[in-house]
C-alpha positions as CSV (number, residue, x, y, z in Angstrom):
1,M,-0.2,0.0,0.2
2,G,1.5,3.6,-1.2
3,L,0.7,6.9,0.3
4,A,-0.4,9.7,-1.6
5,A,-1.6,13.2,-0.9
6,S,-3.8,15.7,-2.2
7,S,-4.5,19.6,-0.6
8,D,-7.4,20.2,-3.1
9,G,-8.8,16.2,-3.4
10,Y,-8.4,16.5,-7.0
11,H,-4.6,16.9,-8.1
12,I,-2.3,15.0,-6.6
13,D,0.3,16.9,-4.7
14,E,2.8,14.2,-3.6
15,R,2.8,10.2,-4.0
16,L,5.4,8.4,-2.3
17,P,7.6,5.9,-4.4
18,L,7.7,3.1,-2.4
19,P,5.0,1.6,-0.5
20,V,4.7,2.4,3.6
21,F,3.2,-1.1,4.0
22,S,4.0,-4.2,2.4
23,P,2.4,-8.1,2.2
24,L,5.2,-9.9,4.7
25,N,3.9,-13.2,4.9
26,E,2.2,-16.4,3.7
27,C,-1.3,-15.1,4.5
28,E,-0.4,-11.7,2.3
29,N,1.4,-13.6,-0.8
30,E,-0.7,-12.1,-3.2
31,G,-1.6,-8.8,-1.4
32,C,-2.8,-6.5,1.0
33,E,-6.0,-4.0,-0.3
34,D,-8.6,-1.7,1.2
35,P,-6.7,0.0,4.7
36,R,-9.1,1.4,6.8
37,L,-7.5,3.5,9.7
38,T,-9.0,4.1,13.1
39,L,-7.4,6.5,16.1
40,L,-7.1,5.2,19.2
41,D,-5.4,6.1,21.7
42,G,-2.3,7.8,20.2
43,S,-2.5,5.0,17.6
44,L,-3.9,4.1,14.4
45,I,-5.2,0.6,14.0
46,M,-5.6,-0.6,10.3
47,S,-8.1,-2.8,9.1
48,Y,-7.3,-4.5,5.8
49,T,-8.0,-7.3,3.4
50,A,-5.0,-10.1,3.1
51,F,-4.9,-12.2,0.1
52,G,-3.1,-15.4,0.2
53,I,-3.0,-18.5,-2.1
54,H,-3.5,-21.4,0.4
55,S,-3.8,-25.2,-1.0
56,Q,-3.6,-24.0,-4.4
57,H,-7.6,-21.8,-3.2
58,R,-7.4,-18.2,-3.2
59,V,-8.1,-17.0,0.6
60,Y,-9.1,-13.8,1.8
61,Q,-8.9,-12.8,5.1
62,I,-9.4,-9.6,7.9
63,G,-5.8,-8.8,8.4
64,L,-4.8,-6.2,11.5
65,T,-2.0,-3.9,12.7
66,S,-1.1,-0.5,13.8
67,I,1.3,2.3,14.1
68,N,2.2,4.8,16.4
69,V,0.7,8.3,15.5
70,T,3.8,10.6,15.8
71,D,5.5,7.6,13.7
72,F,2.9,8.0,11.1
73,L,3.7,12.0,10.5
74,A,6.9,11.5,10.8
75,R,6.5,8.5,8.1
76,R,8.4,5.8,9.6
77,W,7.0,2.8,8.7
78,Q,6.9,0.8,11.5
79,W,3.6,-1.0,11.7
80,G,3.0,-3.5,14.7
81,E,2.2,-7.0,14.7
82,K,-0.1,-8.8,11.7
83,L,-2.8,-10.4,13.3
84,L,-5.6,-12.1,11.3
85,A,-8.8,-11.2,13.0
86,F,-11.0,-14.0,12.2
87,P,-8.5,-16.7,10.7
88,G,-10.4,-18.8,8.1
89,I,-13.2,-16.5,7.7
90,H,-13.3,-15.6,4.3
91,N,-14.4,-11.6,4.6
92,K,-13.1,-8.6,3.0
93,D,-14.9,-5.8,5.0
94,A,-13.7,-4.4,8.6
95,V,-13.6,-1.3,10.6
96,I,-12.8,-0.4,14.1
97,F,-14.9,1.2,16.0
98,P,-13.3,3.4,18.4
């Protein structure tokens, strides 16, 4: 997943050349998409869709991770542990409500 910024919502002012979040494990070997961030106690909690291939079947699951707001704003992409919220459950829709 990448990062782009726009001051008016129409024109891209900046787009980083490298991803700020990348697939790292077997559960995400086909990629990550649809990030949704929620601010909670000084951290951004991110839910996302994790895609993977398991036993020759494409599997999509809800992934969760977090990053400290200070690190996010400073562009230090130090995401926390990646968790599958509901292992084995095929779902693409998740959001965390504070």
